[in-house]
N, CA, C and O atoms as a GROMACS GRO file, in nm:
protein
  396
    1UNK      N    1   0.068  -0.107   0.014
    1UNK     CA    2  -0.013   0.000  -0.008
    1UNK      C    3   0.084   0.127  -0.006
    1UNK      O    4   0.195   0.123   0.048
    2UNK      N    5   0.038   0.228  -0.062
    2UNK     CA    6   0.112   0.348  -0.079
    2UNK      C    7   0.085   0.428   0.042
    2UNK      O    8  -0.015   0.414   0.112
    3UNK      N    9   0.176   0.509   0.061
    3UNK     CA   10   0.171   0.620   0.202
    3UNK      C   11   0.027   0.703   0.185
    3UNK      O   12  -0.043   0.731   0.283
    4UNK      N   13  -0.004   0.734   0.061
    4UNK     CA   14  -0.107   0.836   0.024
    4UNK      C   15  -0.221   0.785   0.090
    4UNK      O   16  -0.285   0.851   0.172
    5UNK      N   17  -0.243   0.692   0.064
    5UNK     CA   18  -0.366   0.622   0.122
    5UNK      C   19  -0.384   0.635   0.261
    5UNK      O   20  -0.494   0.678   0.299
    6UNK      N   21  -0.292   0.606   0.352
    6UNK     CA   22  -0.266   0.629   0.483
    6UNK      C   23  -0.298   0.763   0.526
    6UNK      O   24  -0.357   0.791   0.631
    7UNK      N   25  -0.249   0.855   0.424
    7UNK     CA   26  -0.246   1.001   0.475
    7UNK      C   27  -0.396   1.063   0.465
    7UNK      O   28  -0.447   1.138   0.547
    8UNK      N   29  -0.472   0.997   0.305
    8UNK     CA   30  -0.578   1.034   0.283
    8UNK      C   31  -0.693   0.978   0.381
    8UNK      O   32  -0.803   1.033   0.386
    9UNK      N   33  -0.657   0.857   0.464
    9UNK     CA   34  -0.746   0.812   0.549
    9UNK      C   35  -0.742   0.916   0.665
    9UNK      O   36  -0.833   0.993   0.696
   10UNK      N   37  -0.623   0.906   0.722
   10UNK     CA   38  -0.598   1.012   0.839
   10UNK      C   39  -0.655   1.150   0.828
   10UNK      O   40  -0.710   1.204   0.924
   11UNK      N   41  -0.642   1.203   0.718
   11UNK     CA   42  -0.703   1.348   0.674
   11UNK      C   43  -0.840   1.352   0.687
   11UNK      O   44  -0.897   1.449   0.736
   12UNK      N   45  -0.905   1.241   0.642
   12UNK     CA   46  -1.056   1.220   0.634
   12UNK      C   47  -1.104   1.204   0.807
   12UNK      O   48  -1.199   1.262   0.859
   13UNK      N   49  -1.028   1.128   0.863
   13UNK     CA   50  -1.057   1.115   1.017
   13UNK      C   51  -1.055   1.224   1.085
   13UNK      O   52  -1.145   1.259   1.162
   14UNK      N   53  -0.961   1.280   1.063
   14UNK     CA   54  -0.932   1.440   1.136
   14UNK      C   55  -1.028   1.524   1.113
   14UNK      O   56  -1.075   1.590   1.205
   15UNK      N   57  -1.078   1.538   0.974
   15UNK     CA   58  -1.182   1.632   0.941
   15UNK      C   59  -1.316   1.588   0.998
   15UNK      O   60  -1.403   1.670   1.027
   16UNK      N   61  -1.332   1.463   1.014
   16UNK     CA   62  -1.467   1.426   1.089
   16UNK      C   63  -1.459   1.435   1.245
   16UNK      O   64  -1.554   1.430   1.322
   17UNK      N   65  -1.341   1.446   1.273
   17UNK     CA   66  -1.308   1.472   1.439
   17UNK      C   67  -1.328   1.642   1.468
   17UNK      O   68  -1.396   1.674   1.565
   18UNK      N   69  -1.275   1.733   1.396
   18UNK     CA   70  -1.306   1.844   1.376
   18UNK      C   71  -1.451   1.893   1.380
   18UNK      O   72  -1.504   1.970   1.460
   19UNK      N   73  -1.500   1.835   1.282
   19UNK     CA   74  -1.645   1.839   1.274
   19UNK      C   75  -1.742   1.808   1.386
   19UNK      O   76  -1.844   1.872   1.415
   20UNK      N   77  -1.688   1.687   1.451
   20UNK     CA   78  -1.760   1.675   1.570
   20UNK      C   79  -1.750   1.773   1.695
   20UNK      O   80  -1.845   1.814   1.762
   21UNK      N   81  -1.598   1.806   1.714
   21UNK     CA   82  -1.577   1.908   1.822
   21UNK      C   83  -1.672   2.040   1.774
   21UNK      O   84  -1.764   2.079   1.847
   22UNK      N   85  -1.649   2.090   1.673
   22UNK     CA   86  -1.722   2.206   1.647
   22UNK      C   87  -1.886   2.187   1.632
   22UNK      O   88  -1.955   2.276   1.682
   23UNK      N   89  -1.940   2.102   1.581
   23UNK     CA   90  -2.081   2.087   1.588
   23UNK      C   91  -2.166   2.040   1.687
   23UNK      O   92  -2.284   2.073   1.696
   24UNK      N   93  -2.095   1.943   1.781
   24UNK     CA   94  -2.188   1.849   1.891
   24UNK      C   95  -2.176   1.950   2.006
   24UNK      O   96  -2.092   2.040   2.020
   25UNK      N   97  -2.269   1.920   2.079
   25UNK     CA   98  -2.308   1.997   2.190
   25UNK      C   99  -2.297   1.890   2.336
   25UNK      O  100  -2.286   1.927   2.453
   26UNK      N  101  -2.303   1.761   2.288
   26UNK     CA  102  -2.274   1.659   2.408
   26UNK      C  103  -2.163   1.654   2.435
   26UNK      O  104  -2.082   1.656   2.343
   27UNK      N  105  -2.115   1.645   2.578
   27UNK     CA  106  -1.977   1.637   2.593
   27UNK      C  107  -1.903   1.507   2.574
   27UNK      O  108  -1.781   1.513   2.554
   28UNK      N  109  -1.962   1.390   2.577
   28UNK     CA  110  -1.936   1.256   2.533
   28UNK      C  111  -1.896   1.256   2.419
   28UNK      O  112  -1.782   1.216   2.396
   29UNK      N  113  -1.999   1.309   2.290
   29UNK     CA  114  -1.969   1.318   2.175
   29UNK      C  115  -1.821   1.383   2.135
   29UNK      O  116  -1.736   1.346   2.054
   30UNK      N  117  -1.828   1.512   2.239
   30UNK     CA  118  -1.695   1.572   2.194
   30UNK      C  119  -1.571   1.504   2.250
   30UNK      O  120  -1.474   1.522   2.177
   31UNK      N  121  -1.548   1.436   2.350
   31UNK     CA  122  -1.478   1.361   2.409
   31UNK      C  123  -1.444   1.243   2.280
   31UNK      O  124  -1.330   1.242   2.232
   32UNK      N  125  -1.532   1.161   2.236
   32UNK     CA  126  -1.492   1.103   2.096
   32UNK      C  127  -1.473   1.134   1.998
   32UNK      O  128  -1.435   1.043   1.923
   33UNK      N  129  -1.487   1.286   1.932
   33UNK     CA  130  -1.428   1.340   1.835
   33UNK      C  131  -1.296   1.374   1.890
   33UNK      O  132  -1.209   1.339   1.811
   34UNK      N  133  -1.258   1.418   1.975
   34UNK     CA  134  -1.128   1.438   2.033
   34UNK      C  135  -1.040   1.292   1.983
   34UNK      O  136  -0.950   1.282   1.899
   35UNK      N  137  -1.096   1.200   2.059
   35UNK     CA  138  -1.041   1.084   2.045
   35UNK      C  139  -0.994   1.030   1.873
   35UNK      O  140  -0.887   0.974   1.847
   36UNK      N  141  -1.092   1.059   1.784
   36UNK     CA  142  -1.076   1.057   1.667
   36UNK      C  143  -0.964   1.122   1.589
   36UNK      O  144  -0.892   1.062   1.509
   37UNK      N  145  -0.958   1.257   1.622
   37UNK     CA  146  -0.828   1.343   1.585
   37UNK      C  147  -0.699   1.276   1.629
   37UNK      O  148  -0.604   1.270   1.552
   38UNK      N  149  -0.694   1.223   1.756
   38UNK     CA  150  -0.582   1.173   1.801
   38UNK      C  151  -0.539   1.056   1.751
   38UNK      O  152  -0.422   1.019   1.748
   39UNK      N  153  -0.641   0.992   1.710
   39UNK     CA  154  -0.620   0.825   1.629
   39UNK      C  155  -0.576   0.884   1.486
   39UNK      O  156  -0.488   0.822   1.426
   40UNK      N  157  -0.625   0.988   1.432
   40UNK     CA  158  -0.561   1.030   1.309
   40UNK      C  159  -0.431   1.067   1.328
   40UNK      O  160  -0.350   1.030   1.242
   41UNK      N  161  -0.393   1.128   1.416
   41UNK     CA  162  -0.256   1.137   1.418
   41UNK      C  163  -0.166   1.050   1.440
   41UNK      O  164  -0.051   1.055   1.397
   42UNK      N  165  -0.222   0.946   1.525
   42UNK     CA  166  -0.123   0.823   1.536
   42UNK      C  167  -0.140   0.749   1.397
   42UNK      O  168  -0.049   0.669   1.376
   43UNK      N  169  -0.219   0.755   1.316
   43UNK     CA  170  -0.212   0.675   1.182
   43UNK      C  171  -0.083   0.758   1.092
   43UNK      O  172   0.012   0.704   1.034
   44UNK      N  173  -0.115   0.903   1.102
   44UNK     CA  174   0.013   0.980   1.048
   44UNK      C  175   0.139   0.941   1.062
   44UNK      O  176   0.218   0.924   0.968
   45UNK      N  177   0.169   0.922   1.217
   45UNK     CA  178   0.269   0.911   1.290
   45UNK      C  179   0.340   0.761   1.252
   45UNK      O  180   0.461   0.745   1.242
   46UNK      N  181   0.239   0.658   1.232
   46UNK     CA  182   0.264   0.527   1.212
   46UNK      C  183   0.353   0.513   1.059
   46UNK      O  184   0.464   0.469   1.030
   47UNK      N  185   0.236   0.580   0.976
   47UNK     CA  186   0.276   0.561   0.837
   47UNK      C  187   0.401   0.631   0.766
   47UNK      O  188   0.457   0.593   0.663
   48UNK      N  189   0.437   0.754   0.854
   48UNK     CA  190   0.565   0.820   0.824
   48UNK      C  191   0.687   0.714   0.849
   48UNK      O  192   0.783   0.678   0.782
   49UNK      N  193   0.638   0.682   0.974
   49UNK     CA  194   0.745   0.583   1.029
   49UNK      C  195   0.789   0.448   0.969
   49UNK      O  196   0.900   0.395   0.976
   50UNK      N  197   0.680   0.406   0.909
   50UNK     CA  198   0.691   0.252   0.814
   50UNK      C  199   0.709   0.334   0.680
   50UNK      O  200   0.725   0.254   0.588
   51UNK      N  201   0.712   0.458   0.639
   51UNK     CA  202   0.764   0.491   0.508
   51UNK      C  203   0.913   0.545   0.511
   51UNK      O  204   0.985   0.532   0.413
   52UNK      N  205   0.952   0.601   0.618
   52UNK     CA  206   1.116   0.634   0.637
   52UNK      C  207   1.176   0.489   0.735
   52UNK      O  208   1.289   0.499   0.782
   53UNK      N  209   1.110   0.384   0.756
   53UNK     CA  210   1.187   0.283   0.822
   53UNK      C  211   1.263   0.343   0.938
   53UNK      O  212   1.385   0.330   0.935
   54UNK      N  213   1.204   0.412   1.045
   54UNK     CA  214   1.237   0.447   1.168
   54UNK      C  215   1.138   0.385   1.257
   54UNK      O  216   1.028   0.345   1.221
   55UNK      N  217   1.188   0.380   1.382
   55UNK     CA  218   1.077   0.356   1.498
   55UNK      C  219   1.055   0.468   1.577
   55UNK      O  220   0.983   0.450   1.675
   56UNK      N  221   1.101   0.586   1.558
   56UNK     CA  222   1.027   0.676   1.652
   56UNK      C  223   0.893   0.723   1.624
   56UNK      O  224   0.818   0.760   1.715
   57UNK      N  225   0.859   0.724   1.497
   57UNK     CA  226   0.717   0.754   1.461
   57UNK      C  227   0.637   0.648   1.559
   57UNK      O  228   0.554   0.702   1.633
   58UNK      N  229   0.648   0.526   1.567
   58UNK     CA  230   0.570   0.419   1.661
   58UNK      C  231   0.596   0.466   1.816
   58UNK      O  232   0.504   0.446   1.896
   59UNK      N  233   0.701   0.518   1.853
   59UNK     CA  234   0.702   0.534   1.934
   59UNK      C  235   0.627   0.640   1.991
   59UNK      O  236   0.565   0.621   2.096
   60UNK      N  237   0.627   0.750   1.931
   60UNK     CA  238   0.580   0.905   1.968
   60UNK      C  239   0.394   0.824   1.937
   60UNK      O  240   0.304   0.884   1.997
   61UNK      N  241   0.361   0.734   1.876
   61UNK     CA  242   0.223   0.713   1.858
   61UNK      C  243   0.182   0.608   1.964
   61UNK      O  244   0.066   0.567   1.965
   62UNK      N  245   0.280   0.559   2.060
   62UNK     CA  246   0.240   0.506   2.174
   62UNK      C  247   0.188   0.610   2.283
   62UNK      O  248   0.087   0.606   2.354
   63UNK      N  249   0.311   0.726   2.271
   63UNK     CA  250   0.258   0.838   2.359
   63UNK      C  251   0.132   0.889   2.332
   63UNK      O  252   0.057   0.917   2.426
   64UNK      N  253   0.094   0.905   2.204
   64UNK     CA  254  -0.006   0.992   2.185
   64UNK      C  255  -0.128   0.882   2.221
   64UNK      O  256  -0.231   0.934   2.263
   65UNK      N  257  -0.128   0.718   2.207
   65UNK     CA  258  -0.233   0.649   2.283
   65UNK      C  259  -0.263   0.688   2.432
   65UNK      O  260  -0.373   0.697   2.486
   66UNK      N  261  -0.132   0.709   2.488
   66UNK     CA  262  -0.129   0.711   2.640
   66UNK      C  263  -0.183   0.821   2.677
   66UNK      O  264  -0.259   0.815   2.774
   67UNK      N  265  -0.164   0.922   2.627
   67UNK     CA  266  -0.202   1.052   2.635
   67UNK      C  267  -0.378   1.053   2.605
   67UNK      O  268  -0.451   1.110   2.686
   68UNK      N  269  -0.429   0.993   2.498
   68UNK     CA  270  -0.558   1.011   2.470
   68UNK      C  271  -0.613   0.919   2.576
   68UNK      O  272  -0.732   0.945   2.596
   69UNK      N  273  -0.565   0.816   2.653
   69UNK     CA  274  -0.637   0.723   2.733
   69UNK      C  275  -0.651   0.816   2.878
   69UNK      O  276  -0.748   0.798   2.951
   70UNK      N  277  -0.538   0.924   2.913
   70UNK     CA  278  -0.527   0.971   3.000
   70UNK      C  279  -0.652   1.105   2.993
   70UNK      O  280  -0.713   1.150   3.090
   71UNK      N  281  -0.666   1.145   2.856
   71UNK     CA  282  -0.760   1.236   2.849
   71UNK      C  283  -0.912   1.191   2.834
   71UNK      O  284  -1.016   1.256   2.844
   72UNK      N  285  -0.896   1.103   2.817
   72UNK     CA  286  -1.084   1.010   2.823
   72UNK      C  287  -1.102   1.007   2.972
   72UNK      O  288  -1.214   1.033   3.016
   73UNK      N  289  -1.000   0.977   3.059
   73UNK     CA  290  -1.046   0.943   3.191
   73UNK      C  291  -1.078   1.086   3.297
   73UNK      O  292  -1.157   1.094   3.391
   74UNK      N  293  -0.979   1.199   3.239
   74UNK     CA  294  -0.999   1.308   3.313
   74UNK      C  295  -1.124   1.380   3.228
   74UNK      O  296  -1.190   1.456   3.299
   75UNK      N  297  -1.166   1.370   3.092
   75UNK     CA  298  -1.274   1.430   3.071
   75UNK      C  299  -1.391   1.356   3.092
   75UNK      O  300  -1.490   1.425   3.115
   76UNK      N  301  -1.408   1.241   3.092
   76UNK     CA  302  -1.534   1.137   3.139
   76UNK      C  303  -1.543   1.203   3.297
   76UNK      O  304  -1.659   1.234   3.326
   77UNK      N  305  -1.461   1.224   3.384
   77UNK     CA  306  -1.495   1.268   3.511
   77UNK      C  307  -1.548   1.407   3.504
   77UNK      O  308  -1.648   1.434   3.571
   78UNK      N  309  -1.490   1.501   3.427
   78UNK     CA  310  -1.554   1.616   3.429
   78UNK      C  311  -1.707   1.603   3.357
   78UNK      O  312  -1.805   1.647   3.416
   79UNK      N  313  -1.715   1.551   3.250
   79UNK     CA  314  -1.876   1.528   3.217
   79UNK      C  315  -1.968   1.450   3.304
   79UNK      O  316  -2.087   1.477   3.310
   80UNK      N  317  -1.907   1.342   3.379
   80UNK     CA  318  -2.003   1.308   3.473
   80UNK      C  319  -2.025   1.418   3.584
   80UNK      O  320  -2.138   1.424   3.631
   81UNK      N  321  -1.915   1.518   3.637
   81UNK     CA  322  -1.967   1.606   3.687
   81UNK      C  323  -2.048   1.720   3.675
   81UNK      O  324  -2.105   1.783   3.764
   82UNK      N  325  -2.045   1.740   3.547
   82UNK     CA  326  -2.108   1.839   3.462
   82UNK      C  327  -2.270   1.777   3.474
   82UNK      O  328  -2.358   1.859   3.501
   83UNK      N  329  -2.304   1.646   3.456
   83UNK     CA  330  -2.424   1.565   3.465
   83UNK      C  331  -2.473   1.558   3.579
   83UNK      O  332  -2.591   1.530   3.597
   84UNK      N  333  -2.389   1.584   3.675
   84UNK     CA  334  -2.434   1.528   3.821
   84UNK      C  335  -2.504   1.678   3.865
   84UNK      O  336  -2.600   1.686   3.941
   85UNK      N  337  -2.446   1.783   3.809
   85UNK     CA  338  -2.474   1.922   3.883
   85UNK      C  339  -2.589   1.982   3.778
   85UNK      O  340  -2.652   2.084   3.808
   86UNK      N  341  -2.611   1.913   3.655
   86UNK     CA  342  -2.703   1.999   3.566
   86UNK      C  343  -2.808   1.879   3.501
   86UNK      O  344  -2.889   1.912   3.414
   87UNK      N  345  -2.800   1.778   3.537
   87UNK     CA  346  -2.870   1.689   3.495
   87UNK      C  347  -2.869   1.667   3.346
   87UNK      O  348  -2.952   1.592   3.295
   88UNK      N  349  -2.787   1.723   3.281
   88UNK     CA  350  -2.779   1.717   3.113
   88UNK      C  351  -2.610   1.711   3.094
   88UNK      O  352  -2.530   1.771   3.166
   89UNK      N  353  -2.579   1.630   2.990
   89UNK     CA  354  -2.444   1.650   2.947
   89UNK      C  355  -2.415   1.758   2.817
   89UNK      O  356  -2.320   1.746   2.740
   90UNK      N  357  -2.512   1.858   2.810
   90UNK     CA  358  -2.518   1.966   2.704
   90UNK      C  359  -2.381   2.070   2.737
   90UNK      O  360  -2.380   2.160   2.822
   91UNK      N  361  -2.323   2.049   2.690
   91UNK     CA  362  -2.166   2.182   2.694
   91UNK      C  363  -2.248   2.326   2.677
   91UNK      O  364  -2.174   2.416   2.719
   92UNK      N  365  -2.356   2.369   2.638
   92UNK     CA  366  -2.386   2.498   2.616
   92UNK      C  367  -2.458   2.540   2.758
   92UNK      O  368  -2.493   2.656   2.779
   93UNK      N  369  -2.476   2.431   2.857
   93UNK     CA  370  -2.554   2.454   2.985
   93UNK      C  371  -2.426   2.467   3.102
   93UNK      O  372  -2.450   2.463   3.223
   94UNK      N  373  -2.297   2.481   3.053
   94UNK     CA  374  -2.188   2.472   3.140
   94UNK      C  375  -2.164   2.604   3.241
   94UNK      O  376  -2.128   2.612   3.359
   95UNK      N  377  -2.206   2.726   3.119
   95UNK     CA  378  -2.172   2.851   3.200
   95UNK      C  379  -2.281   2.890   3.314
   95UNK      O  380  -2.265   2.994   3.376
   96UNK      N  381  -2.393   2.804   3.341
   96UNK     CA  382  -2.466   2.803   3.454
   96UNK      C  383  -2.397   2.804   3.556
   96UNK      O  384  -2.434   2.873   3.651
   97UNK      N  385  -2.270   2.720   3.566
   97UNK     CA  386  -2.188   2.666   3.689
   97UNK      C  387  -2.114   2.785   3.744
   97UNK      O  388  -2.071   2.778   3.859
   98UNK      N  389  -2.097   2.897   3.668
   98UNK     CA  390  -2.020   2.996   3.714
   98UNK      C  391  -2.067   3.050   3.843
   98UNK      O  392  -2.188   3.072   3.852
   99UNK      N  393  -1.986   3.078   3.956
   99UNK     CA  394  -2.041   3.142   4.074
   99UNK      C  395  -2.030   3.271   4.116
   99UNK      O  396  -2.084   3.307   4.220
   0.00000   0.00000   0.00000
């Protein structure tokens, strides 16, 4: 397979993730869109690593996956706190929490 196919797939996934972050109001869907964008970056890193026959891109992809897992843990905790206080995961209502 050619590297262009991987780059096109990665660009498509990243664009879908950007659309999800900008268009969604639900906190869980925004977190899923951010995960999609991070996975697109991982695909890019691994594709360039395989094309250049280096291991550095694969190591960075492991770091991206680790950061994504930590982001999900913290993000879901924040969304659960928002849901507990507002009874809705809608991110437009978060400004009501200002004191």
